[in-house]
C-alpha positions in Angstrom: 77.3 -3.4 -79.9 74.3 -4.1 -77.7 71.9 -4.3 -80.7 74.3 -6.9 -82.3 74.3 -8.9 -79.1 70.6 -8.8 -78.9 70.2 -10.0 -82.5 72.6 -12.8 -81.8 70.6 -13.8 -78.7 67.3 -13.8 -80.6 68.9 -15.8 -83.4 70.1 -18.4 -80.9 66.7 -18.5 -79.3 64.9 -19.0 -82.7 67.4 -21.8 -83.5 66.6 -23.6 -80.2 62.8 -23.2 -80.6 63.2 -24.5 -84.3 65.1 -27.5 -83.1 62.5 -28.2 -80.4 59.6 -27.7 -83.0 61.3 -30.2 -85.5 61.9 -32.8 -82.7 58.4 -32.4 -81.4 56.9 -32.7 -84.9 59.0 -35.7 -85.7 57.9 -37.4 -82.5 54.2 -36.8 -83.2 54.6 -38.0 -86.8 56.4 -41.2 -85.6 53.8 -41.9 -83.0 50.8 -41.2 -85.3 52.3 -43.7 -87.8 52.1 -46.4 -85.2 48.4 -45.7 -84.5 45.4 -47.3 -86.3 43.7 -44.9 -88.7 40.5 -45.3 -86.7 41.9 -44.9 -83.1 42.5 -41.7 -81.2 45.0 -41.3 -78.4 43.6 -40.1 -75.1 45.6 -37.0 -74.5 44.0 -35.5 -71.3 40.9 -35.5 -69.1 39.5 -32.7 -67.1 36.6 -32.1 -64.7 34.7 -28.8 -65.2 31.9 -27.2 -63.3 32.0 -28.9 -59.9 31.9 -26.6 -56.9 31.5 -28.7 -53.8 32.7 -32.2 -54.8 36.5 -32.2 -55.2 37.8 -33.0 -58.7 40.1 -35.8 -57.2 37.0 -37.7 -56.1 35.4 -37.6 -59.6 38.8 -38.4 -61.3 39.1 -41.5 -59.2 36.0 -42.8 -61.0 37.7 -42.8 -64.4 39.7 -46.1 -65.0 41.3 -44.8 -68.2 44.5 -42.8 -67.7 46.1 -40.7 -70.4 49.7 -41.4 -71.3 52.2 -39.6 -69.1 53.4 -36.3 -70.5 56.2 -33.9 -69.8 55.2 -30.6 -68.2 51.8 -30.8 -69.6 53.1 -30.8 -73.2 51.9 -33.4 -75.7 55.2 -35.2 -75.4 55.0 -38.8 -74.0 58.4 -40.4 -73.8 57.0 -43.6 -72.1 54.7 -44.2 -75.0 57.5 -43.6 -77.5 59.6 -46.2 -75.7 56.7 -48.6 -75.8 56.3 -48.3 -79.5 60.1 -48.6 -79.9 60.1 -51.9 -78.0 56.9 -53.1 -79.9 58.8 -52.9 -83.2 61.1 -55.7 -82.0 58.5 -57.7 -80.2 56.8 -60.8 -81.4 54.1 -61.9 -79.0 53.5 -65.2 -80.9 57.1 -66.2 -80.6 57.1 -65.3 -76.9 54.0 -67.5 -76.3 55.6 -70.4 -78.2 58.9 -70.1 -76.2 56.9 -70.1 -73.0 55.0 -73.2 -74.0 58.1 -75.0 -75.2 59.9 -74.3 -71.8 56.7 -75.4 -69.9 56.7 -78.7 -71.8 60.4 -79.2 -71.2 59.9 -78.7 -67.5 57.0 -81.2 -67.3 59.0 -83.8 -69.1 62.0 -83.5 -66.8 59.7 -83.4 -63.8 58.3 -86.8 -64.8 61.8 -88.3 -65.2 62.7 -87.1 -61.7 59.5 -88.5 -60.0 60.4 -89.9 -56.6 63.5 -87.8 -56.2 62.4 -84.8 -54.0 65.8 -83.1 -53.7 66.3 -83.2 -57.5 62.8 -81.9 -58.1 63.5 -79.0 -55.7 66.5 -78.0 -57.7 64.6 -78.3 -60.9 61.7 -76.2 -59.7 64.1 -73.5 -58.5 66.0 -73.4 -61.9 62.8 -73.5 -64.1 60.8 -71.3 -61.8 63.0 -68.3 -62.6 63.0 -69.0 -66.4 59.3 -69.5 -66.6 58.6 -66.3 -64.6 60.7 -64.3 -67.0 59.2 -65.9 -70.1 55.6 -65.4 -68.7 56.3 -61.8 -68.0 57.6 -61.3 -71.5 54.6 -63.0 -73.1 52.1 -61.0 -71.0 53.7 -57.5 -70.8 56.2 -57.4 -73.6 60.0 -57.1 -73.8 62.2 -55.2 -71.3 61.9 -51.9 -73.0 58.1 -52.1 -73.1 57.8 -53.1 -69.5 60.5 -50.9 -67.8 60.7 -47.8 -69.9 57.5 -47.9 -71.9 53.8 -47.4 -71.3 51.1 -48.9 -73.6 49.0 -46.4 -75.6 45.8 -45.2 -74.0 43.1 -45.2 -76.7 39.9 -43.3 -76.5 36.6 -45.0 -76.7 33.3 -43.0 -76.6 31.6 -45.9 -74.7 34.1 -45.4 -71.9 33.3 -41.6 -71.7 29.6 -42.3 -71.6 30.0 -44.9 -68.8 32.2 -42.5 -66.8 29.6 -39.7 -67.0 27.0 -42.2 -65.8 29.2 -43.1 -62.9 29.8 -39.4 -62.0 26.1 -38.7 -62.0 25.5 -41.7 -59.6 28.3 -40.5 -57.4 26.9 -37.0 -57.2 23.5 -38.4 -56.4 25.1 -40.5 -53.6 26.6 -37.3 -52.2 23.2 -35.6 -51.9 23.0 -33.9 -55.3 19.9 -35.8 -56.5 19.4 -33.4 -59.5 23.0 -33.3 -60.6 23.9 -33.8 -64.3 27.1 -35.1 -65.8 28.0 -35.1 -69.5 31.2 -34.9 -71.6 32.6 -32.8 -74.4 35.3 -33.9 -76.8 38.1 -31.8 -78.1 39.8 -33.3 -81.2 43.5 -32.2 -81.4 46.1 -32.6 -84.1 47.5 -36.0 -85.0 44.5 -38.0 -83.9 44.5 -37.0 -80.2 41.5 -36.3 -78.0 40.9 -34.4 -74.8 37.8 -35.3 -72.8 36.1 -32.6 -70.7 33.6 -33.9 -68.2 30.9 -31.3 -67.5 29.4 -31.3 -64.1 26.2 -29.5 -62.9 25.8 -30.2 -59.2 22.5 -28.1 -58.7 21.2 -27.8 -55.2 22.1 -30.5 -52.6 19.6 -32.2 -50.3 20.0 -32.0 -46.5 18.9 -34.3 -43.7 15.8 -33.0 -41.9 14.3 -36.0 -40.1 16.0 -39.3 -39.2 13.8 -42.1 -37.8 14.6 -45.6 -36.7 12.2 -48.5 -36.7 13.7 -51.4 -34.7 11.7 -54.6 -34.1 13.9 -56.0 -31.3 13.3 -54.0 -28.1 16.8 -54.8 -26.7 18.5 -53.8 -30.0 16.4 -50.7 -30.0 17.6 -49.7 -26.6 21.3 -50.3 -27.5 21.1 -48.3 -30.7 19.2 -45.4 -29.3 21.7 -45.0 -26.4 24.5 -44.5 -29.1 22.8 -41.8 -31.2 25.5 -39.3 -30.2 28.0 -41.5 -32.2 25.7 -41.7 -35.3 27.2 -41.0 -38.7 23.9 -39.3 -39.7 23.5 -35.7 -38.5 20.4 -33.5 -38.9 21.3 -30.5 -41.0 24.2 -32.1 -42.9 24.0 -32.9 -46.6 22.8 -36.3 -47.5 25.7 -38.7 -48.2 25.3 -42.4 -49.0 28.7 -43.0 -47.6 27.4 -41.8 -44.2 24.5 -44.1 -44.6 26.8 -47.1 -45.2 29.0 -45.9 -42.3 26.0 -45.9 -40.0 25.0 -49.4 -41.0 28.6 -50.5 -40.3 28.6 -48.7 -36.9 25.4 -50.3 -35.8 26.7 -53.7 -36.9 30.0 -53.3 -34.9 28.1 -51.9 -31.9 25.7 -54.9 -31.8 28.5 -57.5 -32.4 30.2 -56.1 -29.3 27.1 -56.7 -27.3 26.7 -60.4 -27.9 25.1 -60.4 -31.3 27.5 -62.8 -33.0 25.4 -63.4 -36.1 24.1 -59.9 -36.6 24.8 -58.5 -40.1 24.3 -55.1 -41.6 22.0 -56.8 -44.1 19.3 -56.5 -41.4 19.5 -52.7 -41.6 17.5 -51.2 -44.4 16.6 -47.7 -45.6 12.9 -48.1 -46.0 12.1 -44.5 -47.0 14.0 -41.6 -48.5 11.5 -38.6 -48.9 12.7 -35.4 -50.6 10.9 -32.1 -49.7 11.5 -28.9 -51.6 10.7 -26.3 -48.9 11.9 -25.9 -45.4 9.6 -26.7 -42.4 8.5 -23.3 -40.8 7.8 -24.9 -37.4 11.4 -26.4 -37.3 12.8 -23.0 -38.5 11.2 -21.1 -35.6 12.5 -23.7 -33.2 16.0 -23.2 -34.5 16.3 -26.7 -35.9 17.0 -25.9 -39.4 17.9 -22.8 -41.6 15.0 -20.7 -42.8 15.7 -21.0 -46.5 12.6 -21.6 -48.7 14.7 -22.9 -51.5 16.5 -25.4 -49.3 16.1 -29.1 -50.3 15.4 -31.4 -47.4 15.3 -35.1 -47.2 13.7 -37.4 -44.5 15.1 -40.9 -44.2 13.9 -43.9 -42.2 16.1 -46.8 -41.1 14.6 -50.1 -40.3 16.4 -52.9 -38.3 14.4 -56.2 -39.0 14.6 -59.5 -37.1 15.9 -62.7 -38.6 13.2 -64.5 -40.6 10.8 -66.4 -38.4 12.2 -65.0 -35.1 11.0 -62.4 -32.7 14.5 -61.2 -31.7 18.1 -61.4 -32.7 20.0 -64.2 -30.8 22.5 -63.3 -28.2 25.7 -65.4 -27.8 28.1 -66.0 -24.9 31.6 -67.3 -24.9 31.8 -70.9 -23.9 34.9 -72.9 -23.0 38.2 -71.2 -24.1 41.3 -73.1 -24.9 44.7 -72.0 -26.2 47.0 -74.5 -27.9 50.6 -73.9 -28.7 51.3 -75.8 -32.0 54.6 -77.0 -33.3 53.7 -76.9 -37.0 54.4 -74.2 -39.5 50.9 -73.0 -40.1 47.8 -74.0 -38.0 44.7 -74.8 -40.0 42.7 -71.7 -40.5 39.0 -72.2 -39.8 39.4 -75.6 -38.1 36.7 -76.5 -35.7 37.7 -76.1 -32.1 38.5 -79.4 -30.4 38.2 -78.7 -26.7 40.2 -81.5 -24.9 40.7 -81.5 -21.2 43.6 -83.9 -21.1 45.5 -84.1 -17.8 48.9 -83.8 -19.4 51.9 -82.2 -17.7 51.9 -79.2 -20.0 48.2 -78.4 -19.6 47.5 -75.5 -17.2 44.2 -73.9 -16.2 44.0 -70.3 -15.3 40.9 -68.1 -14.9 38.7 -70.9 -16.5 40.9 -71.0 -19.6 42.9 -74.2 -20.6 46.4 -73.7 -21.9 48.1 -76.6 -23.8 51.7 -75.4 -23.9 53.2 -78.3 -26.0 56.1 -78.9 -23.5 57.0 -75.2 -23.7 57.9 -73.1 -20.7 55.7 -70.1 -21.2 54.2 -67.7 -18.7 50.5 -68.5 -18.4 49.9 -65.4 -16.4 51.1 -63.2 -19.3 49.2 -65.2 -21.9 46.1 -64.8 -19.7 46.5 -61.0 -19.7 46.4 -61.0 -23.5 43.2 -63.0 -23.9 40.1 -60.9 -23.5 37.6 -63.6 -24.4 36.3 -65.1 -21.1 33.9 -68.0 -20.5 30.3 -66.9 -19.8 30.8 -63.4 -21.0 28.9 -61.8 -23.9 30.6 -62.3 -27.2 32.4 -59.1 -28.3 33.9 -58.6 -31.7 36.3 -56.0 -30.3 37.6 -58.5 -27.8 38.1 -61.0 -30.6 40.2 -58.6 -32.6 42.1 -57.3 -29.6 43.0 -60.8 -28.5 44.4 -61.8 -31.8 46.3 -58.5 -32.1 47.7 -58.7 -28.5 49.0 -62.2 -29.0 50.6 -61.3 -32.4 52.3 -58.2 -31.0 54.1 -60.4 -28.4 56.6 -61.1 -31.3 56.6 -64.7 -30.1 54.3 -66.4 -32.7 54.3 -66.9 -36.4 50.5 -67.4 -36.6 47.7 -66.7 -34.3 44.2 -67.9 -35.1 40.9 -67.8 -33.2 38.1 -70.2 -34.2 34.6 -70.6 -32.8 32.0 -73.5 -32.9 28.4 -72.6 -32.1 26.7 -75.0 -29.7 23.0 -75.4 -29.5 22.6 -73.2 -26.4 24.3 -70.2 -28.2 27.7 -70.7 -26.4 30.8 -70.2 -28.6 33.4 -72.7 -27.8 36.7 -71.0 -28.5 40.0 -72.4 -29.6 43.1 -70.2 -29.9 46.0 -71.8 -31.9 49.4 -70.2 -32.0 52.6 -71.3 -33.7 55.8 -70.1 -32.0 58.7 -68.4 -33.8 62.1 -69.9 -33.5 63.6 -69.5 -30.0 67.0 -68.5 -31.4 67.6 -66.3 -34.4 70.7 -64.7 -35.9 70.7 -62.3 -38.7 73.6 -60.5 -40.5 73.4 -57.5 -42.8 75.9 -55.2 -44.5 75.8 -52.3 -46.8 77.8 -49.7 -48.8 77.7 -46.1 -47.8 79.0 -43.1 -49.7 79.7 -39.4 -49.2 79.7 -37.0 -52.2 81.6 -33.8 -51.2 82.7 -31.1 -53.5 82.0 -33.3 -56.5 84.1 -36.2 -55.2 82.8 -39.5 -53.9 84.0 -41.2 -50.8 82.9 -44.9 -50.3 82.4 -46.7 -47.1 80.6 -49.7 -45.7 79.2 -51.3 -42.6 78.3 -54.7 -41.2 76.2 -55.9 -38.3 75.3 -59.1 -36.6 72.1 -59.5 -34.5 71.4 -62.4 -32.2 67.9 -62.8 -30.7 66.5 -65.1 -28.0 62.7 -65.3 -27.6 61.0 -66.4 -24.4 64.4 -66.3 -22.7 63.3 -66.8 -19.1 59.8 -68.2 -19.9 58.2 -64.8 -19.5 57.6 -64.2 -23.2 60.5 -61.6 -23.1 62.8 -61.1 -26.0 66.6 -60.6 -25.6 68.5 -59.0 -28.4 72.1 -58.1 -28.8 73.8 -56.7 -31.8 77.3 -55.8 -33.0 78.0 -53.2 -35.6 81.2 -52.1 -37.3 81.5 -49.5 -40.0 84.1 -47.5 -42.0 82.5 -44.4 -43.3 83.6 -41.2 -44.9 82.6 -38.1 -42.8 83.3 -34.4 -43.1 85.6 -33.1 -40.3 85.7 -29.9 -38.4 89.2 -28.9 -39.7 91.3 -29.5 -42.7 94.4 -31.7 -42.6 97.4 -29.4 -41.9 99.6 -31.6 -44.1 97.1 -31.6 -46.9 95.1 -28.3 -46.9 91.7 -28.4 -48.4 91.0 -32.0 -47.3 88.1 -32.1 -44.9 86.8 -35.6 -45.4 88.1 -38.4 -43.1 87.7 -42.0 -42.7 85.8 -42.8 -39.6 85.6 -46.2 -37.8 82.7 -47.0 -35.6 82.3 -50.1 -33.3 79.1 -50.5 -31.4 77.6 -53.2 -29.1 74.0 -53.0 -27.9 71.8 -55.3 -25.8 68.2 -55.0 -24.9 65.6 -57.0 -23.0 61.9 -56.5 -23.9 59.2 -57.5 -21.5 55.5 -57.7 -22.8 54.2 -55.8 -19.8 54.7 -52.6 -17.8 57.2 -53.4 -15.1 55.8 -51.3 -12.2 54.8 -52.4 -8.7 51.2 -52.5 -7.8 48.0 -53.0 -9.8 48.5 -49.9 -11.9 50.5 -51.8 -14.5 47.4 -54.0 -15.4 45.6 -51.0 -16.7 47.7 -51.2 -19.9 46.9 -54.9 -20.7 44.7 -53.9 -23.7 47.3 -51.6 -25.2 50.1 -54.0 -26.2 52.5 -52.7 -23.3 56.2 -53.3 -23.4 59.1 -52.5 -21.1 62.5 -52.3 -22.8 65.8 -52.2 -20.8 68.9 -51.5 -22.9 72.6 -51.1 -22.5 74.9 -50.1 -25.3 78.4 -49.0 -25.9 79.6 -47.1 -29.0 83.2 -46.0 -29.9 84.1 -43.7 -32.8 87.7 -43.4 -34.1 88.5 -40.4 -36.3 91.6 -38.5 -37.2 90.4 -35.4 -35.3 89.0 -37.1 -32.2 87.9 -40.3 -30.5 84.6 -40.4 -28.7 82.9 -43.2 -26.7 79.3 -43.4 -25.4 78.0 -45.7 -22.7 74.3 -45.6 -22.5 71.6 -47.2 -20.3 67.9 -46.8 -20.8 64.6 -48.0 -19.6 61.3 -47.2 -21.4 57.6 -48.0 -21.3 55.7 -48.3 -24.6 52.1 -48.9 -25.3 49.6 -48.5 -28.3 46.0 -47.5 -27.7 45.0 -47.8 -31.3 46.7 -48.7 -34.6 47.5 -45.0 -35.1 48.3 -43.8 -31.5 51.5 -44.8 -29.7 53.0 -43.6 -26.4 56.5 -43.9 -25.1 57.7 -43.1 -21.6 61.5 -43.1 -21.3 61.8 -43.2 -17.6 65.7 -43.3 -17.6 68.2 -42.4 -20.1 71.8 -42.2 -18.7 74.7 -41.4 -21.0 78.4 -41.4 -20.0 80.5 -39.7 -22.7 84.3 -39.8 -23.0 86.5 -38.2 -25.6 90.1 -38.1 -26.5 92.7 -37.4 -29.2 92.2 -38.7 -32.7 94.3 -41.2 -34.7 96.3 -38.3 -36.3 98.4 -36.1 -34.1 98.4 -33.1 -36.5 94.7 -33.2 -37.3 93.8 -33.7 -33.6 95.8 -30.7 -32.6 94.3 -28.6 -35.2 90.8 -29.8 -34.0 91.6 -28.7 -30.5 92.7 -25.3 -31.7 89.5 -25.0 -33.7 87.4 -25.9 -30.6 89.3 -23.1 -28.7 88.5 -20.6 -31.4 84.8 -21.5 -31.3 84.8 -21.4 -27.4 86.3 -17.8 -27.6 83.4 -16.9 -29.9 80.9 -18.2 -27.3 80.2 -21.6 -28.7 79.6 -24.5 -26.4 80.7 -27.3 -28.8 83.9 -27.9 -26.8 81.8 -29.3 -23.9 80.8 -32.2 -26.1 84.3 -33.4 -26.3 84.9 -33.6 -22.6 84.0 -36.4 -20.1 80.4 -35.8 -19.3 77.3 -37.3 -17.8 73.7 -36.7 -18.9 70.5 -38.2 -17.6 66.9 -37.5 -18.6 63.4 -38.8 -18.9 61.0 -38.0 -21.7 57.5 -38.6 -22.9 56.5 -39.1 -26.6 53.2 -39.3 -28.4 53.0 -40.5 -32.0 49.9 -40.4 -34.2 50.4 -42.0 -37.6 47.8 -42.8 -40.2 50.3 -43.3 -43.0 50.7 -46.8 -44.3 53.7 -47.6 -46.6 52.6 -48.7 -50.1 49.2 -47.0 -49.8 48.7 -43.7 -51.5 46.0 -42.0 -49.5 45.5 -38.9 -47.5 47.3 -39.4 -44.1 48.9 -37.5 -41.2 51.9 -38.1 -39.0 52.5 -36.2 -35.7 55.2 -36.9 -33.1 55.6 -34.8 -30.0 58.4 -35.3 -27.5 58.9 -33.5 -24.1 62.2 -34.2 -22.3 63.7 -33.1 -19.0 67.5 -33.6 -18.4 69.3 -33.5 -15.1 66.1 -33.2 -13.2 67.3 -35.1 -10.1 70.4 -32.8 -10.0 68.1 -30.0 -9.0 68.0 -31.5 -5.4 71.7 -30.4 -5.1 73.4 -27.1 -5.3 75.8 -26.5 -8.2 78.7 -26.2 -5.7 77.9 -29.6 -4.3 77.7 -31.1 -7.8 81.0 -29.6 -9.0 82.7 -31.0 -5.9 81.0 -34.4 -6.4 82.0 -34.7 -10.1 85.4 -32.8 -9.6 84.2 -30.4 -12.3 86.4 -27.5 -13.3 86.6 -25.3 -16.5 88.7 -27.8 -18.2 88.6 -31.1 -16.3 86.3 -33.4 -14.3 83.0 -34.8 -15.2 80.6 -32.3 -17.0 76.9 -32.5 -16.2 73.8 -31.0 -17.8 70.4 -29.6 -16.9 67.9 -28.9 -19.6 64.4 -29.0 -21.0 63.6 -30.0 -24.6 60.5 -30.0 -26.7 60.0 -31.1 -30.3 57.0 -31.4 -32.7 57.2 -33.1 -36.1 54.1 -32.9 -38.3 53.6 -34.4 -41.8 50.7 -34.4 -44.2 50.3 -36.6 -47.3 47.9 -35.7 -50.1 47.3 -38.2 -53.0 47.0 -36.4 -56.4 46.9 -39.5 -58.5 47.4 -43.3 -58.2 51.1 -42.9 -57.9 51.6 -39.2 -57.2 51.7 -37.7 -53.8 52.1 -34.2 -52.4 53.9 -34.3 -49.0 54.3 -31.6 -46.4 56.4 -31.4 -43.3 56.8 -28.9 -40.4 59.4 -29.7 -37.7 60.1 -27.4 -34.8 61.8 -27.6 -31.4 63.2 -25.8 -28.5 65.9 -26.7 -25.9 66.7 -24.7 -22.9 69.8 -25.3 -20.8 70.0 -24.1 -17.3 72.4 -24.6 -14.4 76.1 -23.7 -14.5 76.6 -24.4 -18.2 73.2 -23.0 -19.6 73.4 -25.5 -22.4 72.3 -29.1 -23.3 74.3 -32.1 -24.4 75.5 -31.9 -28.0 73.1 -34.8 -29.1 70.2 -32.9 -27.6 70.7 -29.6 -29.6 69.0 -29.0 -32.9 70.7 -29.0 -36.4 69.5 -28.1 -39.9 70.8 -29.4 -43.2 71.3 -32.9 -44.6 69.3 -35.6 -46.3 66.3 -35.4 -43.9 66.3 -31.7 -43.4 67.3 -28.8 -45.8 69.0 -30.8 -48.6 70.8 -27.9 -50.3 73.2 -27.9 -47.4 75.6 -30.5 -46.0 74.4 -32.2 -42.8 74.2 -29.9 -39.8 75.7 -26.9 -41.6 72.9 -24.5 -41.7 72.8 -21.4 -39.3 72.5 -20.6 -36.6 70.6 -17.5 -37.9 72.7 -15.6 -40.4 76.0 -16.6 -39.0 78.8 -17.4 -41.4 79.4 -21.1 -42.0 82.9 -20.8 -40.6 84.7 -17.7 -39.3 88.4 -16.9 -39.0 89.3 -13.5 -37.6 85.7 -12.4 -37.9 85.4 -13.2 -41.6 84.1 -16.2 -43.6 86.4 -18.9 -44.7 86.2 -19.7 -48.4 86.9 -23.1 -50.0 90.7 -23.1 -50.9 89.9 -25.5 -53.8 87.8 -22.7 -55.5 89.3 -19.4 -54.2 87.9 -17.4 -57.0 84.3 -18.5 -56.6 83.8 -17.2 -53.1 82.4 -20.6 -52.1 81.9 -20.9 -48.4 83.7 -23.7 -46.6 81.0 -25.6 -44.6 83.2 -27.5 -42.2 81.9 -26.8 -38.7 78.6 -28.3 -37.5 76.2 -25.6 -36.4 74.1 -26.5 -33.4 71.2 -24.3 -32.1 68.7 -24.1 -29.3 65.7 -23.5 -31.5 64.6 -25.2 -34.8 62.0 -24.2 -37.4 62.0 -26.0 -40.7 59.5 -27.1 -43.3 59.4 -29.1 -46.6 57.2 -29.7 -49.5 57.7 -32.5 -52.0 56.0 -33.7 -55.0 56.5 -37.5 -55.6 55.6 -39.6 -58.5 56.5 -42.7 -60.3 58.8 -42.4 -63.4 59.3 -46.0 -64.7 60.2 -49.5 -63.6 63.8 -50.7 -63.8 64.3 -53.6 -61.5 62.5 -51.5 -59.0 60.0 -48.6 -59.1 62.0 -45.6 -60.0 60.2 -42.5 -58.5 61.1 -38.9 -59.0 60.6 -36.0 -56.7 60.7 -32.1 -56.8 61.1 -30.5 -53.4 61.6 -27.2 -51.6 63.0 -27.0 -48.1 63.2 -24.0 -45.7 64.4 -23.5 -42.1 67.2 -22.7 -39.7 68.4 -23.0 -36.1 68.9 -20.2 -33.6 70.4 -19.7 -30.2 68.5 -18.3 -27.3 71.4 -16.4 -25.5 72.9 -13.3 -27.0 76.6 -13.3 -27.8 78.4 -10.2 -29.2 81.0 -12.3 -30.9 78.3 -14.2 -32.9 76.0 -11.6 -34.4 72.8 -12.8 -36.1 72.6 -16.1 -34.2 69.8 -15.1 -31.7 66.2 -15.8 -32.5 64.1 -12.6 -32.7 60.6 -12.2 -34.0 61.6 -9.1 -36.0 64.5 -10.7 -37.8 64.0 -14.4 -38.1 62.1 -14.5 -41.4 65.1 -13.2 -43.5 67.3 -15.7 -41.7 65.3 -18.7 -43.0 67.4 -20.7 -45.5 65.7 -22.0 -48.6 66.7 -24.7 -50.9 65.2 -26.6 -53.8 66.1 -29.6 -56.0 65.0 -32.9 -57.5 65.5 -36.5 -56.4 65.3 -40.1 -57.4 64.0 -42.9 -55.3 64.6 -46.6 -56.0 61.8 -48.5 -54.4 62.5 -52.2 -53.8 59.3 -52.6 -51.7 61.2 -53.7 -48.6 63.5 -50.6 -48.6 64.0 -47.4 -50.6 67.3 -46.0 -51.8 67.2 -42.2 -52.2 69.3 -39.6 -54.0 68.5 -35.9 -53.7 70.3 -33.1 -55.5 69.6 -29.7 -53.9 70.7 -26.1 -54.6 70.5 -23.0 -52.5 67.8 -20.4 -53.2 68.3 -18.1 -50.2 71.3 -18.3 -48.0 71.0 -16.0 -45.0 74.8 -16.2 -44.3 75.7 -14.6 -47.7 75.8 -11.1 -46.3 79.4 -10.7 -45.5 82.6 -8.5 -46.0 84.9 -9.7 -48.8 88.7 -9.7 -49.1 88.5 -6.1 -50.3 86.6 -5.0 -47.1 83.4 -4.4 -49.1 80.0 -5.5 -47.9 78.4 -8.2 -50.1 74.8 -9.2 -50.0 74.2 -12.4 -52.1 71.5 -14.0 -49.9 69.4 -14.7 -53.0 72.0 -17.1 -54.4 69.8 -19.0 -56.9 71.2 -17.1 -59.9 74.7 -18.2 -58.8 73.9 -21.8 -59.7 75.5 -22.9 -62.9 75.4 -26.3 -64.7 79.0 -25.6 -65.8 80.1 -25.3 -62.2 78.0 -28.0 -60.5 80.6 -28.5 -57.7 83.0 -25.6 -58.0 80.7 -22.5 -58.1 79.4 -20.4 -55.2 76.1 -22.4 -55.3 77.1 -26.0 -55.8 74.8 -28.9 -56.2 74.6 -30.9 -53.0 74.0 -34.6 -53.4 72.4 -36.4 -50.4 72.1 -40.1 -50.1 69.6 -41.8 -47.8 67.6 -44.8 -47.0 63.8 -44.4 -47.0 61.9 -41.2 -47.7 63.0 -37.9 -46.1 59.6 -37.6 -44.4 
C-alpha cells in the first residue's frame, strides 16, 4: 500500500515538473523568437575576486541591469509582458496621434486668444490628453509601461567600459595595481552572463601628509583643524577622502570670512608611492613594520588667487529683511537696501525690517537671523538663517541674496513671502478590518483649521475635529450572537494646539536654543469612543519643548502630560454586561486591565531623542534611533498613599485612580540598499515599564503590546503574549474559535498588555511593477513578545526570566504589497505564524499538546479557518 502511494506521489511530482519544463521551454522559445538573431539578452552579472571593496559598490558602476527574474531562474515575466504589449504597439501611429493632437490644441489656442478663462479650461483639458499621448509615444502602451520591462541587450563595448570604470574605482580606493576584466558565459537561447573578475592586489597606505599653504592666515586656520581632517596617517589611500578633505577645508574657510574661497584652490601636487616601509617610522611606532607594505606620500597645496598675495576676507554689511506679498520672490535679485522711514519699517540690532504692514514680532525674527553687520561672513550662518526662517512655518519662500561692495562688505537682503494667515483643510478615508476571512469596512473624516501669526508672535494655532466609524475587535462575543467579536466603534475627537517658535522659559536660558529651531507646543484635546462593550473618554493637556540640533538629531522634552480618563457602559446592555464579567475574570487571574476602565488620572513628563538619517524616496544606507524616558506620577511622591487615596476618594472599586511609573523605550532601525529599488530593513524595538505605588502598574496606554500591522504581523493587533500565556482562558483552559471548533483555532479576543517588550523584524522590499502607482513587494519575518515583571500563580508563563524567555518569543512570516503614491503608501501584509509560544496547552480530552512550531499547520485550503490562519494587516506607510 505504501509503495503504491509512493509511486503515485512520484508520478504526480514528475507530472508537475514536466508541466513546469514545458511552460518554461515555451516561454524561452517565445522570447527568443522576439529577439534579433544578432542580439543576446543580458541574463545576469556578477562580481568575482574582490576581497576588500564590497560588491555593491562595484555593481553601482554598472548602468546596464538584467531583466528581473523570479527566484534567480531564467524566467522574466516583465520582459514577457513587454513583448506582449509590443506586438500591439505602433510607435509611428502614436507619434502621429500626438502630433495631430498638438496641432489641434495650437489651432484652438489661437482662436481663443484674448480669453484667459477659456484658455485656462483649454489648457487643463488638453494638458491631460497630451501628457497621456506623450507617455504612450515615449514609453509604449499601458502593458509595456505598467507590467512590462524593455529587454536588456548585451553589448561587449559596455562590458569593456564597465571593467575600465571598475579599475579606476579600485585605483581611487588605494589599489593602484588592481586589475579588472570580464568573462562571458553564453547560455541557451541567446542569453549571456557577464562575470567581472577583480584582482585588487596590495593596497597603498598613507605615510606622510604635507600641506603647502601660501596664505599665512589660511595656513593657521587649516593647521588648527588637523584633528578633523579626513586624511589619516596609516589608513588606506582613498580618493573620496581626498575630495572630502578639500570640501572640509572649503567649508572651514567660508565660515571664517572667505566668501569667494573655492576648493579649486586646493591641489594635490604630489602623490609618491613607496614600496617598502620606513624603518625609522617603524621604530618610532608610527607605522607597521611590514616590508611588503605599500606606502604613499601626498602633498596638498592651497594656492592664492591669481595675482594676489592672500585670499580676500569678507564682512557682512548692511542687513535688511523684507516681507513680500507676492507668490515667489525673485531668486538672485540684487539687494536693494532702502532706509525708508515708513510706519512698517523697524530697526533692531542694526537690522532693518520692512514688514509690509504686517504685525510680526521683530524680536523673534531677529533671533532667527544669524548674519550680523560687521561680522565675518559665515557660510554656516547663511544656511542656518535660511533654515531657521523656513522652519517657522510662516513663509512660503525665504531667499538670501548678497551684493559685494568695493570694500568687501556683503550687503544682505532677506526676502520672505508669508503663507496664508488662515487655512482650512479637510480629509477623509476608508478603513477596513479583515477578521476570520471577513471584511468589515469603516471610514473617517477630519477638519483642520489653522491660524498663523495669531497674536503677532509668529505662533501657529491649530484645531481639528475628527469623526470616525471603524470596525474593531471586542473583548467579548455578543451574547445574542455567539462568535461575533467585531463591533462598530464610533470616535469623536477635538484637539487644539498653540505652537510658539521659541522655548517658553523664564530667564536667559531659553536663548541658548535659538540656533536649534526651538518650539513650544501647548495642546488640549478631548476624545470620546462609543462601542457596544464600553464607552471611554479622554481629556488630555500637554506642554512640550522641541528642538533640532542637526538635520538628523531631534530632541523633545514633554514637561507636562496630564490625562483624565473616564469610562462607562457601552451602547449594548448585553455586550456591556458580558464585558464587565470578562474584566472580573481577568482581575481574578491577576490582570490589571480593569483599572483602565475606571475614572483615573495620570500625569507624566518625558524626554525623547531621535536620530534619523533615512530620507523617504532615497534608497541609501540609513539609521533610525528613538529613545524615550518617561516618569509618571512623580509629583505624587511628595504625598503618602493614604493621603492620596483620601484626596482622590480612591477605593477598590470607586473614586479616582492614580498611577506612579517609570517607562523606557528604544526603537532602532537599519536600512541597507541592495539595488536601486531593493532594500533590506531591520528593526529592534524594546521597552520596560515599572509601576510602583499602591497599584504597581502603569496606565493602559503606557503598557507594551505586540502584534498588528506595525509589530508581529502574523497576530491580530495587541494579541501576542504575555510570555506563553494562552490567548484567552476560561476555567484555566484556552478558548477556541466557535466558528471552527474542529480546527483548535485559538480565539484571540482579549488584548494582552505587558511590562516588558522585545521584538524585531527583518524585511526585504523591492519594486514589482507600476500600476497607477509603484507596486512594491515585501518578504518579512517578525519575532517578539511581551512579558510581565510580577509573578502571578494564576497566570503561569507570563513573567520574564532569562532562562525561559527565548522559547517564548513568537515568530511570524509573510509577504506584503505596498502601493506607493509618492505622498503616501497603502500597505497590505499577510502573515502566518511560525512559532506560537501559547500552543502548549491541555485539550478537551485532558491531553497535553505541544504545537508551538505551528508553521506546518498552515494550509492554502484553510486560509481563514485552519489553526494557523492567514492574518491580513492594513496600514498606511511602511511598518518601520
